[in-house]
BASESE-347551 format. One record per residue (C-alpha): residue in three letters; x, y, z. Coordinates in steps of 0.05 Angstrom, whole numbers, padded with zeros to 5 digits, always signed. Example, Ala and Ser with C-alpha at 12.3 -4.5 7.8 and 13.67 -1.06 7.14 Angstrom:
BEGIN
ala+00246-00090+00156/ser+00273-00021+00143/
END
This chain:
BEGIN
met-00303-01269+02685/ser-00298-01327+02640/glu-00326-01326+02565/thr-00348-01386+02534/val-00316-01408+02474/leu-00361-01444+02425/pro-00321-01485+02374/lys-00322-01466+02301/asp-00362-01527+02280/asp-00421-01495+02317/val-00414-01424+02293/glu-00420-01431+02223/pro-00486-01472+02224/val-00510-01409+02259/leu-00483-01362+02205/ala-00512-01406+02150/lys-00576-01412+02173/pro-00622-01399+02119/gln-00662-01328+02129/pro-00737-01324+02101/leu-00748-01297+02025/pro-00772-01228+02023/asp-00837-01214+02003/pro-00845-01189+01934/ala-00903-01144+01942/gln-00866-01107+02000/lys-00836-01043+01988/glu-00760-01033+01986/pro-00734-01003+02047/ser-00712-00928+02048/ser-00636-00933+02057/arg-00632-00970+01991/arg-00672-00915+01951/gly-00617-00864+01984/gly-00561-00905+01958/asn-00583-00905+01886/gly-00592-00828+01887/leu-00526-00819+01909/ala-00496-00861+01860/ile-00535-00826+01807/leu-00514-00756+01829/ala-00451-00789+01833/leu-00457-00808+01765/leu-00482-00741+01741/leu-00430-00706+01778/gly-00371-00747+01745/ala-00407-00728+01678/ala-00401-00659+01693/gly-00330-00663+01712/val-00316-00702+01650/ala-00353-00649+01608/val-00319-00588+01644/gly-00250-00616+01637/gly-00261-00626+01558/trp-00293-00555+01553/ser-00229-00526+01588/val-00183-00575+01550/trp-00219-00546+01483/gln-00218-00477+01517/leu-00140-00484+01522/arg-00128-00508+01455/ala-00169-00452+01426/ile-00130-00407+01467/gln-00063-00435+01449/ser-00085-00430+01366/gly-00111-00352+01373/his-00041-00339+01407/gln-00003-00378+01354/gln-00050-00331+01296/gln-00039-00272+01338/ser+00038-00284+01340/gly+00034-00294+01262/gln-00004-00225+01260/leu+00045-00196+01303/glu+00101-00221+01259/asp+00060-00199+01189/val+00051-00124+01230/ala+00128-00124+01241/ser+00147-00144+01167/gln+00098-00093+01140/thr+00121-00045+01186/arg+00196-00054+01165/ser+00175-00044+01096/leu+00138+00025+01110/gln+00206+00047+01145/gln+00240+00024+01085/asn+00191+00059+01031/glu+00194+00122+01080/gln+00263+00126+01068/gln+00265+00117+00998/leu+00214+00178+00993/ala+00252+00211+01042/ala+00313+00207+00992/arg+00271+00224+00932/leu+00243+00277+00965/ala+00313+00306+00982/gln+00332+00302+00909/leu+00269+00340+00889/pro+00286+00416+00872/pro+00251+00463+00926/ala+00183+00484+00923/gln+00197+00555+00896/glu+00227+00521+00841/leu+00172+00478+00823/glu+00121+00535+00824/asp+00169+00571+00774/arg+00166+00508+00730/arg+00091+00497+00741/arg+00079+00564+00717/leu+00122+00562+00653/val+00089+00494+00642/thr+00018+00528+00643/gln+00047+00588+00596/leu+00069+00537+00552/gln+00004+00501+00551/gly-00030+00560+00536/asp+00014+00592+00479/gln+00003+00516+00452/gln-00069+00520+00445/arg-00064+00596+00420/leu-00013+00567+00364/ser-00059+00505+00350/gln-00124+00552+00333/arg-00083+00596+00292/val-00054+00541+00250/glu-00127+00515+00242/thr-00152+00589+00218/val-00095+00583+00177/leu-00110+00522+00143/gly-00178+00520+00142/ala-00172+00589+00105/ser-00113+00566+00058/arg-00139+00490+00037/lys-00182+00527-00021/asp-00120+00566-00048/trp-00077+00506-00043/arg-00122+00466-00080/leu-00125+00528-00133/ala-00057+00522-00138/glu-00054+00454-00154/ala-00105+00467-00208/glu-00053+00520-00238/his+00003+00463-00229/leu-00036+00419-00274/leu-00052+00467-00331/arg+00031+00480-00324/leu+00039+00401-00335/ala-00013+00394-00385/ser+00022+00449-00421/leu+00089+00423-00420/arg+00065+00350-00442/leu+00033+00380-00506/ser+00089+00425-00522/ala+00146+00366-00507/leu+00120+00299-00520/gln+00046+00320-00557/asp+00018+00272-00511/ile-00062+00290-00517/asn-00085+00234-00471/ser-00046+00254-00408/ala-00061+00330-00429/gln-00130+00316-00428/ala-00135+00282-00360/leu-00097+00336-00323/val-00139+00390-00361/gln-00204+00349-00327/gly-00168+00346-00263/ala-00158+00421-00263/asp-00235+00429-00281/glu-00258+00379-00225/ile-00210+00430-00168/leu-00247+00493-00189/arg-00318+00453-00192/glu-00307+00434-00118/gln-00292+00513-00102/asp-00373+00522-00115/asp-00354+00595-00128/pro-00395+00637-00181/gly-00327+00676-00196/ala-00294+00613-00225/phe-00346+00609-00286/gly-00300+00645-00336/ala-00245+00600-00316/arg-00286+00534-00322/glu-00314+00554-00389/gln-00240+00574-00414/leu-00228+00496-00394/ala-00284+00466-00421/lys-00262+00496-00489/ser-00198+00473-00484/leu-00219+00404-00471/ala-00265+00406-00528/ala-00204+00423-00571/leu-00157+00364-00545/gln-00216+00314-00551/ser-00223+00333-00624/val-00150+00313-00634/asp-00130+00241-00647/gln-00070+00209-00613/pro-00021+00181-00661/asp-00001+00110-00639/arg+00080+00121-00627/thr+00081+00062-00593/gly+00056+00015-00652/leu+00099+00054-00701/phe+00155+00043-00657/leu+00146-00036-00651/gln+00126-00042-00726/leu+00194-00012-00747/ala+00232-00048-00694/ala+00201-00112-00730/leu+00223-00086-00788/arg+00297-00079-00766/asp+00306-00153-00748/gln+00277-00172-00815/ala+00328-00126-00844/ala+00386-00158-00806/gln+00362-00227-00845/leu+00360-00199-00915/asn+00396-00242-00963/ala+00421-00214-01037/leu+00385-00252-01092/ala+00413-00272-01151/pro+00376-00255-01216/glu+00345-00316-01258/tyr+00330-00324-01326/lys+00255-00335-01343/asp+00246-00361-01417/lys+00186-00327-01450/gly+00174-00385-01501/glu+00222-00337-01553/ser+00262-00390-01599/leu+00335-00373-01622/phe+00345-00373-01695/gly+00298-00423-01699/leu+00326-00480-01661/thr+00266-00495-01623/asp+00197-00500-01649/gly+00162-00467-01583/thr+00138-00533-01555/gly+00197-00552-01518/asp+00197-00630-01544/ser+00252-00631-01594/tyr+00323-00647-01580/trp+00346-00578-01583/ala+00293-00551-01535/thr+00317-00600-01481/trp+00390-00577-01502/trp+00373-00507-01495/asp+00337-00513-01424/lys+00401-00545-01401/ile+00449-00492-01430/ser+00411-00436-01412/gln+00417-00454-01337/tyr+00497-00436-01348/ile+00493-00382-01401/arg+00444-00321-01398/ile+00434-00266-01452/asp+00394-00204-01439/phe+00391-00154-01489/his+00368-00101-01437/ala+00411-00121-01379/asp+00427-00035-01367/lys+00354-00025-01334/asn+00358-00064-01278/ile+00434-00086-01257/arg+00443-00096-01186/pro+00514-00126-01156/leu+00506-00183-01112/leu+00529-00173-01049/ala+00562-00214-00999/gly+00614-00217-00942/gln+00626-00142-00914/ser+00589-00099-00960/leu+00525-00139-00944/thr+00539-00133-00875/gln+00553-00057-00882/val+00479-00044-00923/arg+00442-00085-00870/leu+00474-00034-00815/ala+00456+00019-00861/leu+00387+00003-00864/ser+00382-00011-00786/leu+00409+00056-00771/ala+00351+00085-00812/leu+00298+00048-00780/glu+00328+00063-00712/gln+00328+00138-00733/ala+00255+00127-00749/gln+00236+00102-00685/trp+00265+00155-00648/ala+00231+00202-00688/ala+00164+00164-00678/leu+00169+00170-00605/asn+00185+00245-00604/gly+00137+00261-00661/glu+00189+00291-00704/ser+00146+00283-00772/glu+00204+00310-00812/val+00258+00266-00783/tyr+00206+00211-00794/ala+00191+00218-00866/lys+00262+00228-00880/ala+00288+00161-00845/val+00231+00121-00878/thr+00254+00154-00942/glu+00324+00136-00938/ala+00309+00064-00910/arg+00274+00054-00974/ser+00326+00086-01019/val+00383+00035-00993/leu+00332-00019-00995/asp+00316-00006-01066/ala+00393+00012-01085/asn+00418-00054-01054/phe+00372-00104-01056/asn+00337-00145-01116/lys+00260-00124-01126/asp+00248-00193-01136/asn+00269-00214-01069/pro+00202-00227-01029/gln+00234-00203-00967/ser+00257-00147-00999/lys+00195-00131-01032/met+00152-00147-00962/leu+00200-00092-00928/gly+00187-00041-00980/glu+00107-00045-00983/arg+00114-00042-00905/leu+00161+00018-00907/asp+00114+00060-00958/glu+00056+00039-00912/leu+00091+00065-00852/ala+00109+00128-00886/lys+00036+00147-00890/lys+00032+00142-00810/pro+00023+00211-00776/val+00070+00214-00718/ser+00057+00286-00709/val-00006+00326-00689/val-00024+00400-00683/thr-00032+00403-00615/pro-00087+00462-00582/asp-00063+00521-00537/leu-00074+00515-00471/ala-00052+00589-00453/pro-00120+00615-00448/ser-00140+00567-00405/leu-00080+00578-00357/ser-00092+00660-00362/ala-00157+00653-00337/val-00143+00607-00273/gln-00092+00655-00260/ala-00137+00712-00267/tyr-00181+00671-00222/leu-00136+00667-00168/glu-00115+00734-00174/gln-00188+00755-00159/arg-00191+00709-00096/his-00131+00739-00067/thr-00147+00817-00086/pro-00189+00846-00022/val-00258+00877-00041/gly-00231+00951-00025/gly-00175+00939-00072/ala-00221+00910-00128/leu-00266+00973-00123/asp-00206+01021-00128/lys-00173+00983-00189/gln-00251+00992-00221/ala-00254+01069-00200/asp-00179+01076-00229/gly-00199+01045-00290/ala-00261+01087-00299/gln-00225+01150-00281/pro-00192+01169-00344/gly-00262+01163-00386/ser-00296+01203-00325/gln-00310+01276-00335/pro-00283+01328-00289/
END
């Protein structure tokens, strides 16, 4: 059977034959609709696969990070375990150094006993201090009175003694004890006696005498001068002083002095070593007066001032303004009192001591003493 082969030129016109246009109003065939649905389904499946793949990758990374965190935690736990093992070893070594349990128990019992003894001792100390605090204050009052008596007898210090007696009275007032009435009454009498005595200014006298010593070191001998009383000699002057003879007499009288009563007031002129010795004697007398003023020695003070006055009068001219002023100051200071009659504080001290003895004596002992005192006068 033979086939008829058509030429290509004849075939192409047949393939290129135009088809009629489809009707827009006509519906698409069902095969095309099925292809579109498969494409959408494939797209959805692809998207789902991509999502599942991404989620899987994310889960894988999360698992890897979790594994890394777990490995880090395991390393931390391992390091903590090693440190705990080291601490356990150290604790075991320390426990091995500790004494045994029996010894610890003995020590604990000793500590407990010591604490109990300490508490009892502190209670006793508080009791003793509370009971003896008043006794200490009263002993202080007695000591203050002793100091006041010593200040009066040794230094005649009225102000210090008055302050000390006031301090003792304040201590008795703090006791608030009716039994201290007699002691406080005696202290009030002593205070009144001290307040009635004036304290001499010994410091002022000492400084004034020191100033006089400085002036005595500067004393100089003064030569006597002739004083014209207006009398003429053999009628050479007429008393007016205007004549030639009067002028001549005034000039020559500066070199020649005639005194018919010179034996009444003759003072040698001091110079050099003699003047120094006189100044030293005067300074020593004033220094002795200073010592007597500070120590309240009235006899020594009066004798020293008198001696200084006699040295001044015997060796320096009374017409010298320096020696005259120094003599007047010595006369004034000689009248100053340097000592006083101090009151006796022995009754006050005895009253305070009796009060202390009364406080320390028990009540039964006091009653026994009263009974013993009344026994000689009682009838059998």
